[in-house]
C-alpha positions in Angstrom: -2.6 16.9 -5.3 -2.8 13.1 -5.7 -3.7 11.0 -2.6 -1.6 7.9 -1.8 -2.9 5.7 0.9 -0.2 4.1 3.0 -1.0 1.3 5.5 1.7 0.0 7.9 1.8 -0.7 11.6 5.2 1.0 11.9 4.7 4.8 11.9 8.4 5.5 11.3 8.0 4.1 7.8 5.1 6.5 7.2 7.3 9.4 8.2 10.0 8.4 5.8 7.5 8.0 2.9 6.0 11.4 3.7 9.4 13.0 3.2 10.0 11.2 -0.2 6.4 11.2 -1.5 4.8 14.1 0.3 6.1 16.9 -1.9 4.1 15.9 -5.0 1.4 13.9 -3.3 -0.8 13.8 -0.3 0.2 10.8 1.8 -2.7 9.5 3.9 -1.4 7.1 6.6 -3.2 4.5 8.8 -1.6 1.9 11.1 -4.1 -0.8 10.2 -6.2 -1.8 7.2 -9.5 -1.7 9.1 -9.2 2.1 9.6 -8.0 2.4 6.0 -11.2 0.6 4.8 -13.3 2.9 6.9 -11.6 5.9 5.3 -12.1 4.4 1.8 -15.8 3.8 2.5 -16.2 7.4 3.5 -15.8 8.2 -0.2 -12.1 8.7 -0.4 -10.4 7.4 -3.6 -6.6 7.4 -3.6 -4.6 7.0 -6.9 -2.4 4.4 -5.2 -2.4 2.2 -2.1 0.9 1.0 -0.5 0.4 -1.7 2.2 2.5 -3.7 4.5 1.7 -7.5 4.6 2.3 -8.4 8.2 0.0 -6.2 10.5 -2.2 -6.9 13.5 -6.0 -6.9 13.2 -5.9 -7.6 9.5 -3.1 -8.9 7.3 -2.1 -7.1 4.1 -3.1 -10.0 1.9 -6.6 -9.9 3.4 -6.7 -6.1 2.8 -5.6 -6.7 -0.8 -8.4 -9.4 -1.3 -10.9 -6.9 0.1 -9.8 -4.2 -2.3 -9.7 -6.4 -5.4 -13.1 -7.9 -4.5 -14.8 -4.5 -4.2 -16.0 -2.9 -7.4 -15.3 0.6 -5.9 -11.6 -0.1 -5.2 -10.5 -3.0 -7.5 -8.9 -0.6 -10.1 -6.7 1.2 -7.6 -3.1 0.0 -7.9 -1.8 -1.7 -4.8 1.9 -2.0 -4.0 2.7 -4.5 -1.2 5.7 -4.1 1.2 7.2 -7.0 3.1 10.3 -8.0 5.0 9.6 -11.6 3.9 11.8 -12.5 0.9 9.7 -15.4 -0.4 9.2 -16.1 -4.1 6.0 -18.0 -3.4 4.6 -15.1 -1.3 5.5 -12.6 -4.0 3.9 -14.7 -6.7 0.8 -15.3 -4.6 0.2 -11.6 -4.0 0.9 -10.6 -7.6 -1.6 -13.2 -8.8 -4.1 -11.8 -6.2 -3.9 -8.4 -7.9 -1.0 -6.5 -6.4 0.9 -4.4 -9.0 4.2 -4.7 -7.2 5.9 -6.4 -4.2 8.8 -4.5 -2.6 11.1 -5.9 0.1 11.8 -4.1 3.3 14.1 -2.4 4.1 13.7 -0.5 0.9 15.4 2.5 -0.6 12.8 5.3 -0.6 14.1 6.6 -3.9 13.6 3.2 -5.5 10.1 3.0 -4.1 9.4 6.4 -5.5 10.7 5.4 -8.9 8.8 2.2 -9.0 5.4 3.7 -8.0 5.8 6.6 -10.5 4.3 4.5 -13.2 1.0 4.1 -11.2 0.7 7.9 -10.6 
């Protein structure tokens, strides 16, 4: 089963994603990027990372920069989620290495369809 790492400070979104993605994949959830980095550094290698942008302790764009700057994780596709509808923010994150930028609230079926190409 393919592992998908999901990082968001709102556990309810993780529960929704586990319903839609959990049948075919193992969804690993953390409420902050710091714990997700610890998990990655323990030798775990998901096929995809989905991350919120606005989180306490470490922002999603900082998490993305860490991932893309690390030779172990730079090739893992990253999909960013945000409630901020900003063209400049979307462009900045795509240029920083994110594969996609999806606005919240999102349709879980659309998210599933969009990430299918990375699995």
